[in-house]
C-alpha positions as protocol buffer text, in pm:
chain_id: "A"
residue {
  index: 1
  type: UNK
  ca { x: -16025 y: -2032 z: 6489 }
}
residue {
  index: 2
  type: UNK
  ca { x: -16158 y: -2001 z: 6848 }
}
residue {
  index: 3
  type: UNK
  ca { x: -16111 y: -2198 z: 7139 }
}
residue {
  index: 4
  type: UNK
  ca { x: -16261 y: -2154 z: 7536 }
}
residue {
  index: 5
  type: UNK
  ca { x: -15944 y: -2295 z: 7711 }
}
residue {
  index: 6
  type: UNK
  ca { x: -15571 y: -2219 z: 7645 }
}
residue {
  index: 7
  type: UNK
  ca { x: -15415 y: -2265 z: 7345 }
}
residue {
  index: 8
  type: UNK
  ca { x: -15114 y: -2372 z: 7245 }
}
residue {
  index: 9
  type: UNK
  ca { x: -14932 y: -2388 z: 6905 }
}
residue {
  index: 10
  type: UNK
  ca { x: -14654 y: -2662 z: 6839 }
}
residue {
  index: 11
  type: UNK
  ca { x: -14405 y: -2645 z: 6595 }
}
residue {
  index: 12
  type: UNK
  ca { x: -14453 y: -3041 z: 6468 }
}
residue {
  index: 13
  type: UNK
  ca { x: -14132 y: -3021 z: 6258 }
}
residue {
  index: 14
  type: UNK
  ca { x: -13860 y: -2845 z: 6476 }
}
residue {
  index: 15
  type: UNK
  ca { x: -13572 y: -2984 z: 6658 }
}
residue {
  index: 16
  type: UNK
  ca { x: -13309 y: -3291 z: 6609 }
}
residue {
  index: 17
  type: UNK
  ca { x: -13564 y: -3547 z: 6606 }
}
residue {
  index: 18
  type: UNK
  ca { x: -13850 y: -3366 z: 6427 }
}
residue {
  index: 19
  type: UNK
  ca { x: -14183 y: -3506 z: 6531 }
}
residue {
  index: 20
  type: UNK
  ca { x: -14070 y: -3850 z: 6693 }
}
residue {
  index: 21
  type: UNK
  ca { x: -14136 y: -3716 z: 7071 }
}
residue {
  index: 22
  type: UNK
  ca { x: -14391 y: -3508 z: 7018 }
}
residue {
  index: 23
  type: UNK
  ca { x: -14698 y: -3686 z: 7063 }
}
residue {
  index: 24
  type: UNK
  ca { x: -14564 y: -3904 z: 7359 }
}
residue {
  index: 25
  type: UNK
  ca { x: -14506 y: -3529 z: 7492 }
}
residue {
  index: 26
  type: UNK
  ca { x: -14861 y: -3423 z: 7451 }
}
residue {
  index: 27
  type: UNK
  ca { x: -14984 y: -3724 z: 7694 }
}
residue {
  index: 28
  type: UNK
  ca { x: -14723 y: -3660 z: 7967 }
}
residue {
  index: 29
  type: UNK
  ca { x: -14824 y: -3270 z: 7941 }
}
residue {
  index: 30
  type: UNK
  ca { x: -15226 y: -3329 z: 7930 }
}
residue {
  index: 31
  type: UNK
  ca { x: -15180 y: -3581 z: 8208 }
}
residue {
  index: 32
  type: UNK
  ca { x: -15031 y: -3311 z: 8425 }
}
residue {
  index: 33
  type: UNK
  ca { x: -15191 y: -2941 z: 8322 }
}
residue {
  index: 34
  type: UNK
  ca { x: -15499 y: -3188 z: 8438 }
}
residue {
  index: 35
  type: UNK
  ca { x: -15694 y: -2882 z: 8267 }
}
residue {
  index: 36
  type: UNK
  ca { x: -15890 y: -2783 z: 7924 }
}
residue {
  index: 37
  type: UNK
  ca { x: -15604 y: -2720 z: 7650 }
}
residue {
  index: 38
  type: UNK
  ca { x: -15584 y: -2718 z: 7318 }
}
residue {
  index: 39
  type: UNK
  ca { x: -15291 y: -2816 z: 7064 }
}
residue {
  index: 40
  type: UNK
  ca { x: -15257 y: -2623 z: 6713 }
}
residue {
  index: 41
  type: UNK
  ca { x: -15011 y: -2885 z: 6556 }
}
residue {
  index: 42
  type: UNK
  ca { x: -14797 y: -2787 z: 6241 }
}
residue {
  index: 43
  type: UNK
  ca { x: -14669 y: -3113 z: 6108 }
}
residue {
  index: 44
  type: UNK
  ca { x: -14749 y: -3409 z: 5961 }
}
residue {
  index: 45
  type: UNK
  ca { x: -15071 y: -3620 z: 5919 }
}
residue {
  index: 46
  type: UNK
  ca { x: -14884 y: -3900 z: 6086 }
}
residue {
  index: 47
  type: UNK
  ca { x: -14921 y: -3718 z: 6405 }
}
residue {
  index: 48
  type: UNK
  ca { x: -15272 y: -3749 z: 6381 }
}
residue {
  index: 49
  type: UNK
  ca { x: -15235 y: -4160 z: 6359 }
}
residue {
  index: 50
  type: UNK
  ca { x: -14988 y: -4124 z: 6654 }
}
residue {
  index: 51
  type: UNK
  ca { x: -15179 y: -3960 z: 6896 }
}
residue {
  index: 52
  type: UNK
  ca { x: -15488 y: -4162 z: 6803 }
}
residue {
  index: 53
  type: UNK
  ca { x: -15306 y: -4465 z: 6920 }
}
residue {
  index: 54
  type: UNK
  ca { x: -15205 y: -4301 z: 7277 }
}
residue {
  index: 55
  type: UNK
  ca { x: -15541 y: -4252 z: 7318 }
}
residue {
  index: 56
  type: UNK
  ca { x: -15558 y: -3881 z: 7323 }
}
residue {
  index: 57
  type: UNK
  ca { x: -15856 y: -3746 z: 7260 }
}
residue {
  index: 58
  type: UNK
  ca { x: -15928 y: -3512 z: 6964 }
}
residue {
  index: 59
  type: UNK
  ca { x: -16052 y: -3231 z: 7091 }
}
residue {
  index: 60
  type: UNK
  ca { x: -15739 y: -3156 z: 7303 }
}
residue {
  index: 61
  type: UNK
  ca { x: -15557 y: -3037 z: 6919 }
}
residue {
  index: 62
  type: UNK
  ca { x: -15616 y: -3011 z: 6568 }
}
residue {
  index: 63
  type: UNK
  ca { x: -15393 y: -3066 z: 6318 }
}
residue {
  index: 64
  type: UNK
  ca { x: -15234 y: -2781 z: 6070 }
}
residue {
  index: 65
  type: UNK
  ca { x: -15103 y: -2967 z: 5762 }
}
residue {
  index: 66
  type: UNK
  ca { x: -14734 y: -2847 z: 5716 }
}
residue {
  index: 67
  type: UNK
  ca { x: -14455 y: -3084 z: 5646 }
}
residue {
  index: 68
  type: UNK
  ca { x: -14166 y: -2786 z: 5566 }
}
residue {
  index: 69
  type: UNK
  ca { x: -13899 y: -2728 z: 5833 }
}
residue {
  index: 70
  type: UNK
  ca { x: -13647 y: -2486 z: 5868 }
}
residue {
  index: 71
  type: UNK
  ca { x: -13293 y: -2630 z: 5864 }
}
residue {
  index: 72
  type: UNK
  ca { x: -13095 y: -2555 z: 6152 }
}
residue {
  index: 73
  type: UNK
  ca { x: -12863 y: -2372 z: 6010 }
}
residue {
  index: 74
  type: UNK
  ca { x: -13091 y: -2173 z: 5805 }
}
residue {
  index: 75
  type: UNK
  ca { x: -12962 y: -1823 z: 5736 }
}
residue {
  index: 76
  type: UNK
  ca { x: -13218 y: -1500 z: 5920 }
}
residue {
  index: 77
  type: UNK
  ca { x: -13273 y: -1423 z: 5599 }
}
residue {
  index: 78
  type: UNK
  ca { x: -13354 y: -1770 z: 5426 }
}
residue {
  index: 79
  type: UNK
  ca { x: -13566 y: -1795 z: 5720 }
}
residue {
  index: 80
  type: UNK
  ca { x: -13773 y: -1490 z: 5682 }
}
residue {
  index: 81
  type: UNK
  ca { x: -13776 y: -1499 z: 5296 }
}
residue {
  index: 82
  type: UNK
  ca { x: -13783 y: -1893 z: 5185 }
}
residue {
  index: 83
  type: UNK
  ca { x: -13951 y: -2056 z: 5465 }
}
residue {
  index: 84
  type: UNK
  ca { x: -14252 y: -1919 z: 5475 }
}
residue {
  index: 85
  type: UNK
  ca { x: -14457 y: -2211 z: 5441 }
}
residue {
  index: 86
  type: UNK
  ca { x: -14302 y: -2356 z: 5772 }
}
residue {
  index: 87
  type: UNK
  ca { x: -14432 y: -2477 z: 6047 }
}
residue {
  index: 88
  type: UNK
  ca { x: -14257 y: -2221 z: 6312 }
}
residue {
  index: 89
  type: UNK
  ca { x: -14326 y: -1957 z: 6089 }
}
residue {
  index: 90
  type: UNK
  ca { x: -14712 y: -2058 z: 6035 }
}
residue {
  index: 91
  type: UNK
  ca { x: -14656 y: -2107 z: 6405 }
}
residue {
  index: 92
  type: UNK
  ca { x: -14619 y: -1746 z: 6470 }
}
residue {
  index: 93
  type: UNK
  ca { x: -14816 y: -1636 z: 6222 }
}
residue {
  index: 94
  type: UNK
  ca { x: -15125 y: -1800 z: 6448 }
}
residue {
  index: 95
  type: UNK
  ca { x: -14986 y: -1611 z: 6741 }
}
residue {
  index: 96
  type: UNK
  ca { x: -15018 y: -1276 z: 6591 }
}
residue {
  index: 97
  type: UNK
  ca { x: -15340 y: -1371 z: 6469 }
}
residue {
  index: 98
  type: UNK
  ca { x: -15445 y: -1496 z: 6827 }
}
residue {
  index: 99
  type: UNK
  ca { x: -15518 y: -1813 z: 6645 }
}
residue {
  index: 100
  type: UNK
  ca { x: -15337 y: -1952 z: 6999 }
}
residue {
  index: 101
  type: UNK
  ca { x: -15225 y: -1830 z: 7333 }
}
residue {
  index: 102
  type: UNK
  ca { x: -14903 y: -1944 z: 7269 }
}
residue {
  index: 103
  type: UNK
  ca { x: -14608 y: -2083 z: 7016 }
}
residue {
  index: 104
  type: UNK
  ca { x: -14342 y: -2379 z: 7162 }
}
residue {
  index: 105
  type: UNK
  ca { x: -14083 y: -2476 z: 6927 }
}
residue {
  index: 106
  type: UNK
  ca { x: -13772 y: -2687 z: 6947 }
}
residue {
  index: 107
  type: UNK
  ca { x: -13640 y: -2550 z: 6577 }
}
residue {
  index: 108
  type: UNK
  ca { x: -13349 y: -2339 z: 6537 }
}
residue {
  index: 109
  type: UNK
  ca { x: -13262 y: -2031 z: 6808 }
}
residue {
  index: 110
  type: UNK
  ca { x: -13175 y: -1766 z: 6505 }
}
residue {
  index: 111
  type: UNK
  ca { x: -13498 y: -1833 z: 6295 }
}
residue {
  index: 112
  type: UNK
  ca { x: -13759 y: -1843 z: 6586 }
}
residue {
  index: 113
  type: UNK
  ca { x: -13548 y: -1539 z: 6718 }
}
residue {
  index: 114
  type: UNK
  ca { x: -13574 y: -1343 z: 6379 }
}
residue {
  index: 115
  type: UNK
  ca { x: -13965 y: -1464 z: 6246 }
}
residue {
  index: 116
  type: UNK
  ca { x: -14054 y: -1351 z: 6636 }
}
residue {
  index: 117
  type: UNK
  ca { x: -13895 y: -1009 z: 6604 }
}
residue {
  index: 118
  type: UNK
  ca { x: -14052 y: -967 z: 6229 }
}
residue {
  index: 119
  type: UNK
  ca { x: -14409 y: -1062 z: 6300 }
}
residue {
  index: 120
  type: UNK
  ca { x: -14469 y: -971 z: 6661 }
}
residue {
  index: 121
  type: UNK
  ca { x: -14230 y: -708 z: 6688 }
}
residue {
  index: 122
  type: UNK
  ca { x: -14038 y: -531 z: 7009 }
}
residue {
  index: 123
  type: UNK
  ca { x: -14171 y: -461 z: 7334 }
}
residue {
  index: 124
  type: UNK
  ca { x: -14065 y: -113 z: 7352 }
}
residue {
  index: 125
  type: UNK
  ca { x: -13759 y: -114 z: 7186 }
}
residue {
  index: 126
  type: UNK
  ca { x: -13623 y: -372 z: 7404 }
}
residue {
  index: 127
  type: UNK
  ca { x: -13364 y: -637 z: 7229 }
}
residue {
  index: 128
  type: UNK
  ca { x: -13532 y: -962 z: 7293 }
}
residue {
  index: 129
  type: UNK
  ca { x: -13354 y: -1216 z: 7462 }
}
residue {
  index: 130
  type: UNK
  ca { x: -13390 y: -1585 z: 7588 }
}
residue {
  index: 131
  type: UNK
  ca { x: -13448 y: -1654 z: 7924 }
}
residue {
  index: 132
  type: UNK
  ca { x: -13442 y: -1973 z: 8119 }
}
residue {
  index: 133
  type: UNK
  ca { x: -13546 y: -2074 z: 8491 }
}
residue {
  index: 134
  type: UNK
  ca { x: -13237 y: -2260 z: 8629 }
}
residue {
  index: 135
  type: UNK
  ca { x: -13244 y: -2445 z: 8935 }
}
residue {
  index: 136
  type: UNK
  ca { x: -13063 y: -2314 z: 9203 }
}
residue {
  index: 137
  type: UNK
  ca { x: -12988 y: -2401 z: 9570 }
}
residue {
  index: 138
  type: UNK
  ca { x: -13024 y: -2114 z: 9755 }
}
residue {
  index: 139
  type: UNK
  ca { x: -13368 y: -1985 z: 9632 }
}
residue {
  index: 140
  type: UNK
  ca { x: -13532 y: -2267 z: 9424 }
}
residue {
  index: 141
  type: UNK
  ca { x: -13453 y: -2091 z: 9110 }
}
residue {
  index: 142
  type: UNK
  ca { x: -13294 y: -1762 z: 8903 }
}
residue {
  index: 143
  type: UNK
  ca { x: -13342 y: -1689 z: 8558 }
}
residue {
  index: 144
  type: UNK
  ca { x: -13062 y: -1630 z: 8308 }
}
residue {
  index: 145
  type: UNK
  ca { x: -13036 y: -1433 z: 8016 }
}
residue {
  index: 146
  type: UNK
  ca { x: -12993 y: -1444 z: 7709 }
}
residue {
  index: 147
  type: UNK
  ca { x: -12873 y: -1807 z: 7642 }
}
residue {
  index: 148
  type: UNK
  ca { x: -12854 y: -1756 z: 7272 }
}
residue {
  index: 149
  type: UNK
  ca { x: -13068 y: -1518 z: 7075 }
}
residue {
  index: 150
  type: UNK
  ca { x: -12769 y: -1280 z: 7032 }
}
residue {
  index: 151
  type: UNK
  ca { x: -12451 y: -1398 z: 7014 }
}
residue {
  index: 152
  type: UNK
  ca { x: -12256 y: -1053 z: 7014 }
}
residue {
  index: 153
  type: UNK
  ca { x: -12409 y: -797 z: 7202 }
}
residue {
  index: 154
  type: UNK
  ca { x: -12307 y: -484 z: 7314 }
}
residue {
  index: 155
  type: UNK
  ca { x: -12359 y: -290 z: 7673 }
}
residue {
  index: 156
  type: UNK
  ca { x: -12690 y: -139 z: 7647 }
}
residue {
  index: 157
  type: UNK
  ca { x: -12772 y: -514 z: 7505 }
}
residue {
  index: 158
  type: UNK
  ca { x: -12653 y: -602 z: 7851 }
}
residue {
  index: 159
  type: UNK
  ca { x: -12871 y: -349 z: 8008 }
}
residue {
  index: 160
  type: UNK
  ca { x: -13139 y: -436 z: 7780 }
}
residue {
  index: 161
  type: UNK
  ca { x: -13169 y: -813 z: 7903 }
}
residue {
  index: 162
  type: UNK
  ca { x: -13098 y: -732 z: 8346 }
}
residue {
  index: 163
  type: UNK
  ca { x: -13472 y: -486 z: 8274 }
}
residue {
  index: 164
  type: UNK
  ca { x: -13641 y: -778 z: 8090 }
}
residue {
  index: 165
  type: UNK
  ca { x: -13528 y: -1015 z: 8398 }
}
residue {
  index: 166
  type: UNK
  ca { x: -13572 y: -820 z: 8673 }
}
residue {
  index: 167
  type: UNK
  ca { x: -13915 y: -749 z: 8473 }
}
residue {
  index: 168
  type: UNK
  ca { x: -14009 y: -1121 z: 8439 }
}
residue {
  index: 169
  type: UNK
  ca { x: -13882 y: -1216 z: 8784 }
}
residue {
  index: 170
  type: UNK
  ca { x: -14096 y: -962 z: 8935 }
}
residue {
  index: 171
  type: UNK
  ca { x: -14376 y: -1116 z: 8731 }
}
residue {
  index: 172
  type: UNK
  ca { x: -14323 y: -1502 z: 8858 }
}
residue {
  index: 173
  type: UNK
  ca { x: -14262 y: -1387 z: 9224 }
}
residue {
  index: 174
  type: UNK
  ca { x: -14438 y: -1014 z: 9296 }
}
residue {
  index: 175
  type: UNK
  ca { x: -14333 y: -1087 z: 9664 }
}
residue {
  index: 176
  type: UNK
  ca { x: -14016 y: -1007 z: 9533 }
}
residue {
  index: 177
  type: UNK
  ca { x: -13986 y: -636 z: 9406 }
}
residue {
  index: 178
  type: UNK
  ca { x: -13624 y: -586 z: 9385 }
}
residue {
  index: 179
  type: UNK
  ca { x: -13465 y: -890 z: 9204 }
}
residue {
  index: 180
  type: UNK
  ca { x: -13099 y: -932 z: 9313 }
}
residue {
  index: 181
  type: UNK
  ca { x: -12901 y: -883 z: 8928 }
}
residue {
  index: 182
  type: UNK
  ca { x: -12558 y: -1037 z: 8834 }
}
residue {
  index: 183
  type: UNK
  ca { x: -12392 y: -1030 z: 8585 }
}
residue {
  index: 184
  type: UNK
  ca { x: -12180 y: -1383 z: 8443 }
}
residue {
  index: 185
  type: UNK
  ca { x: -11813 y: -1255 z: 8435 }
}
residue {
  index: 186
  type: UNK
  ca { x: -11452 y: -1405 z: 8422 }
}
residue {
  index: 187
  type: UNK
  ca { x: -11372 y: -1319 z: 8828 }
}
residue {
  index: 188
  type: UNK
  ca { x: -11620 y: -1104 z: 9098 }
}
residue {
  index: 189
  type: UNK
  ca { x: -11323 y: -830 z: 9120 }
}
residue {
  index: 190
  type: UNK
  ca { x: -11508 y: -514 z: 9089 }
}
residue {
  index: 191
  type: UNK
  ca { x: -11208 y: -472 z: 8786 }
}
residue {
  index: 192
  type: UNK
  ca { x: -11265 y: -756 z: 8603 }
}
residue {
  index: 193
  type: UNK
  ca { x: -11416 y: -800 z: 8206 }
}
residue {
  index: 194
  type: UNK
  ca { x: -11361 y: -689 z: 7934 }
}
residue {
  index: 195
  type: UNK
  ca { x: -11526 y: -269 z: 7788 }
}
residue {
  index: 196
  type: UNK
  ca { x: -11854 y: -398 z: 7732 }
}
residue {
  index: 197
  type: UNK
  ca { x: -11898 y: -531 z: 8106 }
}
residue {
  index: 198
  type: UNK
  ca { x: -11791 y: -276 z: 8255 }
}
residue {
  index: 199
  type: UNK
  ca { x: -11986 y: -12 z: 8052 }
}
residue {
  index: 200
  type: UNK
  ca { x: -12278 y: -222 z: 8096 }
}
residue {
  index: 201
  type: UNK
  ca { x: -12203 y: -270 z: 8498 }
}
residue {
  index: 202
  type: UNK
  ca { x: -12226 y: 150 z: 8503 }
}
residue {
  index: 203
  type: UNK
  ca { x: -12603 y: 131 z: 8320 }
}
residue {
  index: 204
  type: UNK
  ca { x: -12731 y: -94 z: 8534 }
}
residue {
  index: 205
  type: UNK
  ca { x: -12599 y: 50 z: 8835 }
}
residue {
  index: 206
  type: UNK
  ca { x: -12697 y: 356 z: 8700 }
}
residue {
  index: 207
  type: UNK
  ca { x: -13092 y: 310 z: 8713 }
}
residue {
  index: 208
  type: UNK
  ca { x: -13240 y: 302 z: 9057 }
}
residue {
  index: 209
  type: UNK
  ca { x: -13523 y: 39 z: 8933 }
}
residue {
  index: 210
  type: UNK
  ca { x: -13256 y: -208 z: 8918 }
}
residue {
  index: 211
  type: UNK
  ca { x: -13073 y: -397 z: 9232 }
}
residue {
  index: 212
  type: UNK
  ca { x: -12759 y: -462 z: 9099 }
}
residue {
  index: 213
  type: UNK
  ca { x: -12568 y: -648 z: 9292 }
}
residue {
  index: 214
  type: UNK
  ca { x: -12251 y: -763 z: 9084 }
}
residue {
  index: 215
  type: UNK
  ca { x: -12039 y: -1033 z: 8874 }
}
residue {
  index: 216
  type: UNK
  ca { x: -12100 y: -1421 z: 8917 }
}
residue {
  index: 217
  type: UNK
  ca { x: -11860 y: -1677 z: 8792 }
}
residue {
  index: 218
  type: UNK
  ca { x: -11981 y: -1971 z: 8562 }
}
residue {
  index: 219
  type: UNK
  ca { x: -11933 y: -2226 z: 8856 }
}
residue {
  index: 220
  type: UNK
  ca { x: -12186 y: -2057 z: 9090 }
}
residue {
  index: 221
  type: UNK
  ca { x: -12447 y: -2002 z: 8856 }
}
residue {
  index: 222
  type: UNK
  ca { x: -12620 y: -2267 z: 9034 }
}
residue {
  index: 223
  type: UNK
  ca { x: -12576 y: -2166 z: 9386 }
}
residue {
  index: 224
  type: UNK
  ca { x: -12555 y: -1799 z: 9349 }
}
residue {
  index: 225
  type: UNK
  ca { x: -12772 y: -1613 z: 9589 }
}
residue {
  index: 226
  type: UNK
  ca { x: -12898 y: -1360 z: 9283 }
}
residue {
  index: 227
  type: UNK
  ca { x: -13223 y: -1367 z: 9109 }
}
residue {
  index: 228
  type: UNK
  ca { x: -13101 y: -1290 z: 8730 }
}
residue {
  index: 229
  type: UNK
  ca { x: -12844 y: -1372 z: 8606 }
}
residue {
  index: 230
  type: UNK
  ca { x: -12716 y: -1142 z: 8270 }
}
residue {
  index: 231
  type: UNK
  ca { x: -12484 y: -1262 z: 7964 }
}
residue {
  index: 232
  type: UNK
  ca { x: -12435 y: -1224 z: 7635 }
}
residue {
  index: 233
  type: UNK
  ca { x: -12563 y: -1475 z: 7444 }
}
residue {
  index: 234
  type: UNK
  ca { x: -12251 y: -1653 z: 7311 }
}
residue {
  index: 235
  type: UNK
  ca { x: -12175 y: -1697 z: 7676 }
}
residue {
  index: 236
  type: UNK
  ca { x: -12533 y: -1777 z: 7845 }
}
residue {
  index: 237
  type: UNK
  ca { x: -12526 y: -2059 z: 7562 }
}
residue {
  index: 238
  type: UNK
  ca { x: -12194 y: -2232 z: 7610 }
}
residue {
  index: 239
  type: UNK
  ca { x: -12238 y: -2174 z: 8021 }
}
residue {
  index: 240
  type: UNK
  ca { x: -12607 y: -2329 z: 8008 }
}
residue {
  index: 241
  type: UNK
  ca { x: -12478 y: -2594 z: 7800 }
}
residue {
  index: 242
  type: UNK
  ca { x: -12174 y: -2692 z: 8011 }
}
residue {
  index: 243
  type: UNK
  ca { x: -12429 y: -2789 z: 8342 }
}
residue {
  index: 244
  type: UNK
  ca { x: -12638 y: -2967 z: 8113 }
}
residue {
  index: 245
  type: UNK
  ca { x: -12336 y: -3194 z: 8057 }
}
residue {
  index: 246
  type: UNK
  ca { x: -12273 y: -3244 z: 8398 }
}
residue {
  index: 247
  type: UNK
  ca { x: -12577 y: -3354 z: 8471 }
}
residue {
  index: 248
  type: UNK
  ca { x: -12609 y: -3614 z: 8154 }
}
residue {
  index: 249
  type: UNK
  ca { x: -12222 y: -3761 z: 8237 }
}
residue {
  index: 250
  type: UNK
  ca { x: -12358 y: -3798 z: 8588 }
}
residue {
  index: 251
  type: UNK
  ca { x: -12644 y: -3984 z: 8458 }
}
residue {
  index: 252
  type: UNK
  ca { x: -12483 y: -4236 z: 8153 }
}
residue {
  index: 253
  type: UNK
  ca { x: -12216 y: -4376 z: 8446 }
}
residue {
  index: 254
  type: UNK
  ca { x: -12254 y: -4720 z: 8517 }
}
residue {
  index: 255
  type: UNK
  ca { x: -12542 y: -4889 z: 8768 }
}
residue {
  index: 256
  type: UNK
  ca { x: -12367 y: -4833 z: 9051 }
}
residue {
  index: 257
  type: UNK
  ca { x: -12183 y: -4516 z: 9018 }
}
residue {
  index: 258
  type: UNK
  ca { x: -12527 y: -4394 z: 8903 }
}
residue {
  index: 259
  type: UNK
  ca { x: -12670 y: -4539 z: 9229 }
}
residue {
  index: 260
  type: UNK
  ca { x: -12421 y: -4298 z: 9450 }
}
residue {
  index: 261
  type: UNK
  ca { x: -12471 y: -4075 z: 9215 }
}
residue {
  index: 262
  type: UNK
  ca { x: -12861 y: -4044 z: 9257 }
}
residue {
  index: 263
  type: UNK
  ca { x: -12826 y: -4021 z: 9613 }
}
residue {
  index: 264
  type: UNK
  ca { x: -12614 y: -3733 z: 9617 }
}
residue {
  index: 265
  type: UNK
  ca { x: -12834 y: -3549 z: 9319 }
}
residue {
  index: 266
  type: UNK
  ca { x: -12997 y: -3311 z: 9430 }
}
residue {
  index: 267
  type: UNK
  ca { x: -13320 y: -3311 z: 9274 }
}
residue {
  index: 268
  type: UNK
  ca { x: -13302 y: -2930 z: 9148 }
}
residue {
  index: 269
  type: UNK
  ca { x: -13046 y: -3017 z: 8947 }
}
residue {
  index: 270
  type: UNK
  ca { x: -13280 y: -3230 z: 8686 }
}
residue {
  index: 271
  type: UNK
  ca { x: -13231 y: -3022 z: 8383 }
}
residue {
  index: 272
  type: UNK
  ca { x: -13597 y: -3180 z: 8227 }
}
residue {
  index: 273
  type: UNK
  ca { x: -13789 y: -2971 z: 8455 }
}
residue {
  index: 274
  type: UNK
  ca { x: -13649 y: -2666 z: 8375 }
}
residue {
  index: 275
  type: UNK
  ca { x: -13704 y: -2706 z: 7978 }
}
residue {
  index: 276
  type: UNK
  ca { x: -13863 y: -2411 z: 7763 }
}
residue {
  index: 277
  type: UNK
  ca { x: -13670 y: -2087 z: 7753 }
}
residue {
  index: 278
  type: UNK
  ca { x: -13939 y: -1808 z: 7710 }
}
residue {
  index: 279
  type: UNK
  ca { x: -13796 y: -1535 z: 7442 }
}
residue {
  index: 280
  type: UNK
  ca { x: -13862 y: -1172 z: 7647 }
}
residue {
  index: 281
  type: UNK
  ca { x: -13916 y: -864 z: 7528 }
}
residue {
  index: 282
  type: UNK
  ca { x: -14127 y: -974 z: 7197 }
}
residue {
  index: 283
  type: UNK
  ca { x: -14484 y: -896 z: 7174 }
}
residue {
  index: 284
  type: UNK
  ca { x: -14620 y: -1278 z: 7248 }
}
residue {
  index: 285
  type: UNK
  ca { x: -14535 y: -1553 z: 7418 }
}
residue {
  index: 286
  type: UNK
  ca { x: -14302 y: -1759 z: 7239 }
}
residue {
  index: 287
  type: UNK
  ca { x: -14090 y: -2032 z: 7407 }
}
residue {
  index: 288
  type: UNK
  ca { x: -13779 y: -2236 z: 7285 }
}
residue {
  index: 289
  type: UNK
  ca { x: -13756 y: -2606 z: 7368 }
}
residue {
  index: 290
  type: UNK
  ca { x: -13410 y: -2747 z: 7367 }
}
residue {
  index: 291
  type: UNK
  ca { x: -13326 y: -2923 z: 7029 }
}
residue {
  index: 292
  type: UNK
  ca { x: -13211 y: -3255 z: 7166 }
}
residue {
  index: 293
  type: UNK
  ca { x: -13471 y: -3281 z: 7396 }
}
residue {
  index: 294
  type: UNK
  ca { x: -13640 y: -3636 z: 7516 }
}
residue {
  index: 295
  type: UNK
  ca { x: -14047 y: -3654 z: 7579 }
}
residue {
  index: 296
  type: UNK
  ca { x: -14009 y: -3548 z: 7927 }
}
residue {
  index: 297
  type: UNK
  ca { x: -13851 y: -3292 z: 7854 }
}
residue {
  index: 298
  type: UNK
  ca { x: -14069 y: -3153 z: 7571 }
}
residue {
  index: 299
  type: UNK
  ca { x: -14346 y: -3202 z: 7814 }
}
residue {
  index: 300
  type: UNK
  ca { x: -14185 y: -3060 z: 8082 }
}
residue {
  index: 301
  type: UNK
  ca { x: -14198 y: -2705 z: 7828 }
}
residue {
  index: 302
  type: UNK
  ca { x: -14580 y: -2779 z: 7773 }
}
residue {
  index: 303
  type: UNK
  ca { x: -14679 y: -2729 z: 8055 }
}
residue {
  index: 304
  type: UNK
  ca { x: -14463 y: -2432 z: 8163 }
}
residue {
  index: 305
  type: UNK
  ca { x: -14597 y: -2254 z: 7836 }
}
residue {
  index: 306
  type: UNK
  ca { x: -14909 y: -2337 z: 7978 }
}
residue {
  index: 307
  type: UNK
  ca { x: -14895 y: -2176 z: 8338 }
}
residue {
  index: 308
  type: UNK
  ca { x: -14746 y: -1857 z: 8185 }
}
residue {
  index: 309
  type: UNK
  ca { x: -15048 y: -1840 z: 7969 }
}
residue {
  index: 310
  type: UNK
  ca { x: -15300 y: -1930 z: 8246 }
}
residue {
  index: 311
  type: UNK
  ca { x: -15161 y: -1754 z: 8518 }
}
residue {
  index: 312
  type: UNK
  ca { x: -15069 y: -1414 z: 8311 }
}
residue {
  index: 313
  type: UNK
  ca { x: -14710 y: -1402 z: 8402 }
}
residue {
  index: 314
  type: UNK
  ca { x: -14668 y: -1293 z: 8052 }
}
residue {
  index: 315
  type: UNK
  ca { x: -14916 y: -987 z: 8055 }
}
residue {
  index: 316
  type: UNK
  ca { x: -14794 y: -905 z: 8379 }
}
residue {
  index: 317
  type: UNK
  ca { x: -14430 y: -900 z: 8245 }
}
residue {
  index: 318
  type: UNK
  ca { x: -14583 y: -640 z: 7994 }
}
residue {
  index: 319
  type: UNK
  ca { x: -14673 y: -432 z: 8261 }
}
residue {
  index: 320
  type: UNK
  ca { x: -14383 y: -456 z: 8516 }
}
residue {
  index: 321
  type: UNK
  ca { x: -14220 y: -326 z: 8158 }
}
residue {
  index: 322
  type: UNK
  ca { x: -14425 y: -85 z: 8076 }
}
residue {
  index: 323
  type: UNK
  ca { x: -14365 y: 46 z: 8453 }
}
residue {
  index: 324
  type: UNK
  ca { x: -13981 y: 28 z: 8419 }
}
residue {
  index: 325
  type: UNK
  ca { x: -13899 y: 180 z: 8085 }
}
């Protein structure tokens, strides 16, 4: 099937809450996008009834009935061999077949990364990494990767992430031709860190295309002057969720405390507006939404995915990467 506008394949079964948040998220996203868009929704036929009840026109979506979901704890082998009829697998297959421009899923990170690599392939033998736009008080936003695609990393992997992040930042902000890069570490002193961090630092420094500027600690992620923060997926995921947990804690205080916290909390700290991590390094636009996301956060991920496609950001990233390999 072919459409004249941007088409996004949605995993209608993924996430902690299944499809319960998706209809309202689509409604929010359509209003925000305010332009032609079409959703291929792989999930239950019940979604069609819910979308109709929300007044969403049929021209905005196509339901492909699929009730099979990949469990969050499924192994990579299971995901590849036993779930080829799952909503996640079929979404990525649709992207490979050029039936859509992008995929958005709230399903498990491990299966999403494995299936994407298997079906779409990797760009220039780079190791794919999940990259998120992080709120930053000094420059609006910074990029951080990896956020969970690779729990265990070698120095070469961290170097690859630095390259991916730098190229992606230039695609987002073409006026910044040498994005500053930092490695997440336990301290900022030059001799801090384990052997993998130290070796990765040397690899990045020795690449003249990369602008290495030093180490950054987790407590400075949201206030540093760096454009790209590089980490292994294990540490990066913990750091990200710790930051989100603080925001969640602030939001769940009593009314009086919440009022004063609202006055003090800058708007850039609202994590929901940054939902949606891009899997950089695979040959196609694959976006991972948080498994626990509510409708407005999922809508934000949909809107961000739409903009990636509409503005050809991922294509520009691929061109940058080709020039820097």
